[in-house]
C-alpha positions in Angstrom: 147.3 61.8 37.3 148.9 64.8 35.5 151.9 66.6 36.8 151.1 70.3 37.4 153.2 72.6 35.2 154.5 75.9 36.3 153.4 78.8 34.2 156.1 81.0 32.6 156.3 84.5 33.8 154.6 85.7 30.5 151.8 83.2 30.9 151.3 84.1 34.6 150.9 87.8 33.6 148.5 87.0 30.8 146.4 84.7 33.0 146.2 87.2 35.8 145.3 90.1 33.4 142.7 88.0 31.6 141.2 86.8 34.9 140.8 90.3 36.6 137.1 90.3 36.0 135.4 92.5 38.6 138.8 93.5 40.0 139.4 95.8 37.0 136.5 98.2 36.8 138.0 101.6 37.2 141.2 103.6 36.8 142.4 102.9 40.4 142.0 99.1 39.8 144.1 99.5 36.6 146.8 101.4 38.6 146.8 98.7 41.3 147.1 95.9 38.7 150.0 97.6 36.9 151.9 98.3 40.2 151.3 94.8 41.6 152.9 93.3 38.5 155.7 95.8 38.4 154.5 97.2 35.1 154.3 100.8 36.5 156.2 102.7 39.2 154.8 103.5 42.6 154.3 107.2 42.1 151.2 109.0 40.9 150.1 107.8 37.5 147.6 109.7 35.4 145.2 107.1 33.9 142.6 108.4 31.5 139.3 106.8 30.8 140.7 106.0 27.3 143.6 104.1 29.0 141.1 102.1 31.0 138.9 101.4 28.0 142.0 100.2 26.1 143.0 97.9 29.0 139.5 96.5 29.2 139.3 95.9 25.4 142.6 94.1 25.5 141.6 92.0 28.4 138.3 91.0 26.8 140.0 90.1 23.6 142.6 87.9 25.3 140.0 86.3 27.4 137.9 85.6 24.3 140.8 83.8 22.6 141.6 81.8 25.8 138.0 80.7 26.3 137.2 80.0 22.7 134.5 82.7 22.6 136.1 84.7 19.8 133.5 87.4 19.0 134.9 89.3 16.0 134.0 92.7 17.4 135.8 91.9 20.7 138.8 90.7 18.8 138.8 93.7 16.6 138.8 96.1 19.6 141.6 94.2 21.2 143.6 94.2 18.0 143.2 98.0 17.7 144.8 98.3 21.1 147.7 96.0 20.2 148.2 97.9 16.9 148.5 101.1 18.8 151.1 99.9 21.2 154.7 100.3 20.3 157.1 97.6 21.2 160.7 96.8 20.2 162.6 93.6 20.3 165.6 93.4 22.6 169.0 92.5 21.0 170.7 91.8 24.3 169.3 89.7 27.0 168.6 91.6 30.2 167.2 88.7 32.2 163.7 89.3 31.1 161.8 86.2 29.9 160.0 88.5 27.4 162.2 89.7 24.5 159.8 92.5 23.6 160.2 95.8 25.3 157.8 98.8 25.4 158.9 101.6 23.1 156.5 104.2 24.6 156.9 106.9 27.2 153.5 106.9 28.8 153.6 104.7 31.8 150.1 103.1 31.4 150.7 102.3 27.7 154.2 101.0 28.7 152.4 98.6 31.1 149.9 97.5 28.4 152.8 97.0 25.9 154.5 94.7 28.5 151.2 92.7 28.6 151.2 92.6 24.8 154.8 91.3 24.9 153.8 88.6 27.3 150.8 87.7 25.0 153.2 87.5 22.0 155.4 85.1 24.0 152.6 82.7 25.0 151.2 82.8 21.5 154.7 82.0 20.0 155.4 79.2 22.4 151.9 77.7 22.2 151.5 78.0 26.0 148.3 80.0 25.5 146.5 76.7 24.8 147.1 75.6 28.4 146.0 78.8 30.1 142.7 79.0 32.0 140.8 82.1 33.0 
């Protein structure tokens, strides 16, 4: 019998994002996901089709890594999203388990940058190997 382990905050976010499947199909779904995870404020949020496409590309790439189905094209699309997100490293702890902070103004991209930060944490700690989607 194995003892269940509790996912870190970063791992829980990555798992939920990678597992959205049919629950992330349009801009309203993306807004709900970002708000539910406190990655965006409750007000109106303009989400473009490009924002949705970036979110889906990032999700598919993370999912591919987690499931071992690393299609080079899927990974390349996800990497382009990550390369376009600006993050900064926090010098002073603010209670956040993720030391990376978004360095972008746009709320949707800020939410994606927070997901990217969580991905960086689970990759750095090796926790990604334990995640299931």
